C-alpha positions in Angstrom: 28.0 -42.2 48.4 28.2 -39.7 45.7 24.5 -38.4 45.2 23.3 -40.2 41.5 21.9 -37.7 39.3 18.3 -38.8 37.8 17.6 -39.2 34.1 15.7 -36.5 31.7 12.7 -38.5 31.7 12.5 -38.9 35.5 13.3 -35.7 36.1 10.6 -34.7 33.6 7.7 -37.2 34.6 8.2 -35.7 38.4 7.4 -32.4 37.2 4.3 -33.6 35.7 3.7 -35.6 39.3 4.1 -32.8 41.2 2.5 -29.9 39.2 -0.2 -32.3 37.8 -0.9 -33.7 34.6 -3.3 -30.8 33.7 -0.6 -28.5 33.6 1.9 -30.3 32.3 3.2 -33.1 29.9 5.9 -34.7 28.5 7.3 -36.6 25.7 10.2 -37.6 27.5 12.2 -35.0 25.7 10.5 -32.0 26.7 8.3 -30.3 29.5 5.4 -29.0 28.0 2.7 -26.5 29.5 -0.9 -27.2 28.5 -2.1 -23.7 29.5 0.2 -21.9 27.8 1.0 -24.4 24.7 4.5 -23.5 25.0 7.5 -25.4 25.6 9.2 -25.0 29.3 12.6 -24.6 30.6 13.8 -27.7 33.0 17.4 -26.9 33.5 16.5 -25.9 37.0 13.7 -26.5 39.0 13.2 -22.9 39.5 12.6 -22.5 35.3 9.9 -24.2 36.0 8.1 -22.2 39.2 9.3 -19.2 37.8 7.1 -20.3 34.2 3.9 -21.0 36.4 4.3 -17.4 38.1 4.2 -15.5 35.0 1.4 -13.1 34.1 1.2 -15.1 30.9 0.5 -18.5 32.6 -1.8 -16.6 35.2 -4.2 -15.6 32.6 -4.4 -18.6 30.8 -5.1 -20.4 33.8 -8.1 -18.1 34.1 -9.2 -18.4 30.8 -8.9 -22.2 31.0 -11.3 -22.3 34.2 -13.5 -20.0 32.0 -13.8 -22.6 29.1 -15.4 -25.7 29.6 -15.1 -29.2 27.2 -11.5 -28.6 26.2 -10.5 -31.3 24.4 -6.9 -33.0 25.5 -6.6 -34.9 22.6 -6.2 -32.1 21.0 -3.7 -30.8 23.0 -2.0 -34.0 23.0 -1.8 -33.7 19.1 -0.7 -30.4 19.3 2.3 -31.0 21.6 3.2 -34.1 19.4 2.9 -31.7 16.0 4.7 -28.6 17.0 6.7 -28.6 20.6 8.4 -25.1 19.4 6.4 -23.1 17.6 2.6 -22.5 17.8 0.7 -23.3 14.8 -2.1 -21.1 16.0 0.6 -17.5 16.1 1.4 -19.1 12.5 -1.8 -19.2 10.8 -2.8 -15.9 12.8 0.5 -14.1 11.1 -0.5 -15.8 7.6 -3.9 -14.8 7.8 -3.0 -10.9 9.0 -0.3 -10.9 6.4 -2.9 -12.2 3.2 -5.6 -10.1 4.5 -2.9 -6.8 4.4 -3.6 -6.2 8.1 -0.9 -5.0 9.7 0.9 -6.8 12.7 0.7 -4.1 15.0 -3.3 -4.2 15.1 -2.6 -6.5 17.5 -1.4 -3.9 19.9 -5.1 -2.8 19.9 -6.3 -3.3 23.3 -9.7 -4.0 21.8 -9.1 -6.0 19.1 -6.6 -8.1 21.0 -9.5 -9.1 23.5 -11.7 -10.0 20.7 -9.4 -12.3 19.7 -8.7 -13.6 22.8 -12.3 -14.0 24.0 -13.2 -15.8 21.1 -10.3 -18.0 20.2 -9.0 -18.9 23.9 -5.6 -18.1 22.8 -2.9 -16.1 24.1 -2.5 -13.7 21.3 1.3 -13.1 21.0 2.9 -9.6 20.8 4.0 -8.3 17.8 7.7 -9.2 18.1 6.8 -12.3 18.2 5.1 -12.7 14.6 7.8 -10.6 13.2 10.8 -12.5 14.3 9.4 -16.4 14.7 7.1 -16.9 11.8 7.3 -14.0 9.0 10.1 -15.9 7.4 9.1 -19.5 7.7 5.5 -18.2 6.1 7.6 -16.3 3.1 10.1 -19.8 2.6 6.6 -22.0 2.8 4.9 -19.7 0.1 8.2 -20.1 -2.1 8.1 -23.8 -1.8 4.5 -23.6 -3.0 5.3 -21.9 -5.8 8.6 -24.2 -6.6 6.3 -27.4 -6.3 3.5 -25.8 -8.6 6.3 -25.3 -11.6 7.8 -28.7 -11.2 8.3 -30.2 -14.4 6.4 -27.6 -16.1 7.0 -25.3 -19.0 7.1 -21.4 -17.5 6.7 -17.5 -18.6 7.9 -14.7 -17.1 6.7 -11.1 -17.0 8.9 -8.0 -15.2 7.9 -4.4 -14.9 9.6 -1.5 -13.0 7.8 1.2 -11.3 9.3 4.5 -9.2 7.3 3.8 -5.4 6.6 7.2 -3.3 10.2 6.8 -2.1 11.9 7.3 -5.0 13.0 3.8 -5.2 13.1 1.5 -8.6 11.3 -1.2 -7.8 10.3 -4.4 -10.0 8.3 -7.2 -9.4 8.4 -10.3 -10.9 5.6 -12.4 -12.1 5.9 -15.7 -13.4 2.7 -18.3 -15.2 3.2 -22.0 -15.7 1.9 -23.1 -19.6 0.0 -25.8 -20.1 -1.0 -27.8 -22.8 -5.0 -27.9 -22.4 -6.1 -25.3 -19.4 -4.7 -21.8 -18.3 -2.2 -21.8 -16.0 -1.1 -20.7 -12.2 0.6 -17.6 -11.9 2.5 -16.3 -9.0 4.7 -13.1 -8.1 8.0 -15.1 -7.3 10.1 -11.6 -6.7 10.3 -8.0 -6.0 13.7 -5.7 -5.8 14.9 -2.1 -5.5 17.0 -1.7 -9.0 20.2 0.8 -8.5 19.4 1.7 -11.8 16.4 0.9 -14.4 18.0 -0.7 -17.5 18.8 -3.7 -19.5 21.6 -5.0 -17.4 19.8 -4.5 -14.4 16.7 -5.9 -15.5 18.5 -9.2 -17.0 20.0 -9.6 -13.7 17.0 -9.9 -12.0 15.4 -12.2 -14.6 18.4 -14.6 -14.1 18.4 -14.0 -10.1 14.8 -14.7 -10.2 14.8 -18.2 -11.8 17.9 -18.9 -9.2 14.9 -18.3 -6.7 12.8 -20.8 -8.5 15.1 -23.3 -9.5 18.1 -23.1 -6.5 19.7 -26.4 -7.2 19.8 -25.9 -10.7 18.0 -23.4 -13.4 15.9 -25.2 -16.1 17.0 -22.8 -18.8 15.1 -24.6 -21.3 11.8 -24.4 -19.5 11.6 -20.6 -19.7 9.7 -20.1 -23.3 8.1 -16.6 -23.0 9.1 -13.0 -21.2 6.3 -10.5 -21.3 7.5 -6.6 -20.9 6.6 -3.4 -22.0 7.9 -1.7 -25.0 10.7 0.8 -22.8 13.8 0.6 -25.1 16.0 -1.1 -22.4 13.2 -3.9 -21.9 13.5 -4.9 -25.4 17.3 -4.8 -25.0 17.0 -6.8 -22.2 15.1 -9.2 -24.1 17.9 -9.8 -26.3 20.3 -10.1 -23.5 18.3 -13.1 -21.8 18.0 -15.1 -25.0 22.0 -15.8 -24.6 21.1 -18.1 -21.4 17.5 -18.8 -22.1 17.8 -19.7 -25.8 14.1 -20.6 -26.3 12.5 -17.7 -24.7 10.2 -15.2 -27.1 10.3 -11.9 -26.1 6.5 -10.1 -26.5 5.8 -6.8 -25.1 3.0 -6.1 -24.2 0.3 -5.7 -26.8 -2.4 -4.0 -24.6 0.6 -1.9 -23.7 0.7 -1.2 -27.5 -2.9 -0.2 -27.3 -2.5 2.3 -24.5 0.0 3.9 -26.8 -2.1 3.9 -29.8 -4.8 5.9 -27.2 -2.4 8.5 -26.1 -1.8 9.4 -30.0 -5.4 9.9 -30.0 -4.8 12.3 -26.8 -2.0 14.1 -28.8 -4.0 15.1 -31.4 -6.8 16.5 -29.6 -5.3 19.0 -26.7 -8.4 21.0 -26.4 -10.6 17.9 -25.5 -7.5 16.8 -23.0 -7.4 20.0 -21.1 -11.5 19.9 -21.1 -11.5 17.1 -19.4 -8.2 18.1 -17.4 -9.9 21.3 -16.2 -13.0 19.6 -15.3 -11.3 16.9 -13.2 -9.6 20.2 -11.3 -13.3 21.9 -10.7 -14.7 18.6 -8.6 -11.6 17.6 -7.0 -11.9 18.5 -3.0 -14.4 20.6 -3.7 -17.7 19.5 -1.8 -19.5 22.2 -2.5 -18.9 22.0 -6.6 -19.8 18.1 -6.1 -23.0 19.3 -4.2 -24.0 21.7 -7.3 -23.3 18.4 -9.8 -25.7 16.3 -7.8 -28.3 18.4 -7.4 -28.2 19.5 -11.3 -27.5 16.0 -12.6 -28.6 13.1 -9.6 -28.4 10.4 -12.2 -25.3 11.3 -13.7 -22.2 9.8 -11.9 -19.2 12.6 -11.7 -17.0 13.0 -14.1 -14.2 10.1 -14.8 -10.9 11.6 -13.3 -8.6 9.6 -16.1 -4.8 8.3 -15.1 -2.7 9.2 -17.8 -0.7 5.7 -16.7 -4.0 4.0 -16.7 -5.1 1.9 -19.9 -7.4 3.4 -22.0 -8.7 5.9 -19.4 -8.2 8.8 -21.1 -10.5 7.5 -24.1 -12.7 6.0 -21.9 -13.2 9.9 -20.2 -13.5 11.4 -23.7 -17.1 8.8 -24.6 -18.6 10.1 -21.2 -18.0 13.9 -22.0 -19.8 12.8 -25.7 -22.5 11.5 -23.9 -23.3 13.9 -21.3 -21.7 17.2 -23.6 -24.5 19.4 -22.9 -25.5 19.1 -18.9 -21.9 19.4 -18.3 -21.8 22.3 -20.4 -24.7 23.8 -18.6 -23.1 22.9 -14.9 -19.8 24.5 -15.7 -20.9 27.7 -17.2 -23.2 27.9 -13.8 -20.5 28.6 -11.7 -18.4 31.8 -11.2 -15.2 32.3 -13.4 -13.7 33.8 -10.8 -13.7 31.4 -8.0 -11.2 29.1 -9.6 -8.7 29.2 -12.6 -9.6 25.6 -14.0 -13.6 26.8 -14.1 -12.3 29.4 -16.1 -10.2 27.3 -18.6 -13.3 24.8 -18.5 -15.8 27.4 -19.8 -13.5 28.7 -22.5 -12.8 25.3 -24.2 -16.5 24.4 -23.6 -17.6 27.5 -25.9 -14.9 26.2 -28.3 -17.4 25.7 -31.3 -15.3 22.5 -32.6 -15.2 20.9 -29.2 -18.6 18.1 -29.5 -17.7 17.6 -33.2 -14.2 16.2 -31.6 -15.9 14.0 -29.2 -18.2 12.7 -31.5 -15.5 11.8 -33.7 -13.7 10.3 -30.8 -16.6 8.3 -29.5 -17.7 7.0 -33.1 -14.3 6.2 -34.2 -12.1 4.8 -31.0 -14.1 4.8 -28.4 -14.4 0.5 -28.4 -10.4 0.8 -27.7 -11.1 0.8 -23.6 -13.5 -2.2 -23.8 -11.0 -4.0 -25.8 -8.3 -3.5 -23.2 -10.3 -4.9 -20.6 -11.5 -7.5 -22.6 -7.6 -8.5 -22.9 -6.8 -8.1 -19.4 -9.2 -11.1 -18.4 -7.7 -14.0 -17.2 -7.2 -17.5 -18.8 -7.9 -16.3 -22.4 -6.6 -18.2 -25.2 -3.8 -17.0 -27.4 -6.1 -17.3 -30.3 -8.9 -15.4 -28.8 -6.3 -12.7 -27.9 -5.2 -12.7 -31.2 -8.4 -12.3 -33.0 -9.2 -9.2 -30.6 -6.2 -7.8 -32.0 -6.6 -8.2 -35.6 -10.4 -7.1 -35.4 -9.0 -3.9 -33.9 -6.3 -3.4 -36.6 -9.3 -3.9 -39.2 -11.6 -1.5 -37.2 -8.7 1.3 -37.0 -7.9 0.4 -40.6 -11.3 1.9 -41.5 -11.3 5.2 -39.4 -11.5 7.8 -41.8 -9.4 11.3 -41.9 -6.4 12.8 -41.3 -6.5 11.0 -37.6 -7.5 7.8 -38.7 -4.4 7.7 -40.9 -2.2 8.6 -38.4 -3.9 6.5 -35.5 -3.9 3.1 -38.1 0.1 4.0 -39.0 0.8 4.0 -35.2 -0.8 0.5 -34.8 1.1 -0.9 -37.8 4.4 0.2 -36.0 3.3 -1.1 -32.4 2.8 -4.9 -34.5 5.6 -4.6 -36.9 8.0 -3.7 -34.3 6.9 -6.5 -31.7 8.7 -9.1 -32.9 7.6 -11.6 -30.3 3.9 -10.8 -31.3 4.4 -11.9 -34.7 5.9 -15.3 -33.3 3.2 -16.0 -31.7 0.2 -15.1 -34.1 2.6 -17.5 -36.2 2.6 -20.4 -33.5 -1.2 -19.4 -32.9 -2.2 -20.0 -36.4 -0.5 -23.8 -36.3 -2.6 -24.3 -33.4 -5.6 -23.3 -34.9 -4.8 -25.7 -38.0 -4.8 -22.0 -39.8 -1.3 -22.8 -41.1 0.5 -25.6 -41.6 4.4 -24.2 -42.7 6.6 -23.8 -39.6 8.5 -20.9 -41.4 8.8 -18.2 -38.7 9.4 -20.5 -35.7 12.5 -20.4 -34.0 14.8 -23.2 -34.5 15.3 -23.4 -30.8 11.8 -24.2 -30.1 10.9 -27.6 -30.5 7.2 -29.1 -32.0 6.6 -30.3 -28.4 7.1 -27.1 -27.5 4.6 -25.0 -29.4 1.8 -26.8 -27.6 2.4 -24.9 -24.5 1.2 -21.6 -26.1 -2.4 -22.6 -26.4 -3.1 -20.1 -23.5 0.1 -18.0 -23.4 -0.4 -14.5 -22.3 0.1 -11.1 -24.4 -0.4 -8.8 -21.9 1.5 -7.7 -18.3 -1.6 -6.7 -16.5 -0.5 -9.1 -13.7 2.5 -7.2 -13.4 0.0 -3.9 -12.9 -2.3 -5.7 -10.3 1.0 -6.5 -8.1 2.2 -2.9 -8.3 -1.6 -1.9 -7.2 -1.4 -4.2 -3.9 2.5 -3.0 -3.6 1.3 0.5 -3.4 -1.7 -0.1 -1.0 0.9 -1.9 1.5 3.4 0.7 1.3 0.5 3.3 2.8 2.2 6.4 3.9 2.6 5.5 7.8 4.7 2.7 6.4 7.3 4.2 5.0 10.1 2.8 7.2 9.2 -0.4 6.2 12.5 -2.5 5.4 12.7 -3.3 1.9 13.5 -6.7 2.6 10.5 -7.3 5.1 8.2 -5.2 2.2 8.9 -8.1 -0.2 8.0 -11.0 2.1 5.1 -9.1 3.1 3.8 -8.9 -0.5 4.9 -11.9 -1.8 2.7 -13.7 0.7 -0.1 -11.6 0.2 -0.1 -11.6 -3.6 0.1 -15.4 -3.6 -2.3 -16.3 -0.8 -1.1 -19.0 0.7 0.1 -20.1 -3.1 -3.5 -19.8 -4.5 -3.5 -17.9 -7.9 -3.1 -14.5 -8.1 -6.5 -12.5 -9.1 
């Protein structure tokens, strides 16, 4: 008589009976090792015995013996909730991505032992997390973003930078436009561009909207597009309007103020050279830093302005005005033959016009860095932001002298060229009751659309923040990172499990 093959359910129950319910459990479909938190193959009995003899299982048994009062109900629930992947592994991977902790840190024996000791879990291999969980966490992040923008109007901001490997990297930020409260902000996409031009930016914009709305792009829900004032960005704004008819393209107003600050810098070359050379004097020179601290213990080191960082040069000029005599004394006490930067700084400090120029800059333009910072604050309303810009324009119009006239003209040009900003100004006046006419408002915008502009942003600071995180993520020892993986790390970290960027 032929042997009758037992059912899968009977086979699984036999394994549980043979090896003990403290080791295995089953739901009549799979065999689950309670000790290792994994599914065990049951094609042959050898698969089960082989699992029992693995180092991982033996180590888990040893840890289990040390641990007391383990809740059986929690283990059963874990079986029901996750029979294929470990929720612990997923949470561990998500936490490390969000905190920008490289996954290879798990290879550190001390760190790994610490986690195993206080979690009572077997810490997975790095490859397990990379291959099994990163894609899932990334997809879940996108789902959370999509859920946050369901049936909502949005704004989009795009900017590009050149990373340390020479690639043109563009980031896409989106935010929700609410009628009575500031919206949420998310990093939606990051992409390497073959070239930085209007075509690639417009395509990136459209590709990103297909990521946000994979089934059907909601073209009429995109109301605002923010970028810098580069000519190709302005051109991309015009191209985007073909498919997104309601979008208003606004060039970042804070970036415009920075261009005004650069105009000021261009008219004071000697002040610029003093700041530049003093920066070099103390850069990577501990002995000179010590001289500075001994001479002026209560004074911070001279600022190191970065030309691309908004308002940093004007802020440095204000510092030099406030501490001119002290800085001059410290620099003159140094040996000019020691470094060319010392020799140059002493020469420019000796210029009789330097102090007067610093006073003029601080007196008339010293407020600009604080204004830029105030506009970078999240959750600021459109009317407040526009009032700040109007006050800046008024202050600059009162600056005396030739330079004052040049700066005033530059401010007027910045605002005149920013057509989208002029439309937002009109919308703001309607929202605040200052204006009752709809003149100047694009016909594509309905009256209901206008109420969503109450907290519309006028700067691209969120993109700049995402690039800061990107540069930290792409450290010198992570240059071999494939960009597709780098992108997933960046989006998970920036959005921090779906929360607003900050």
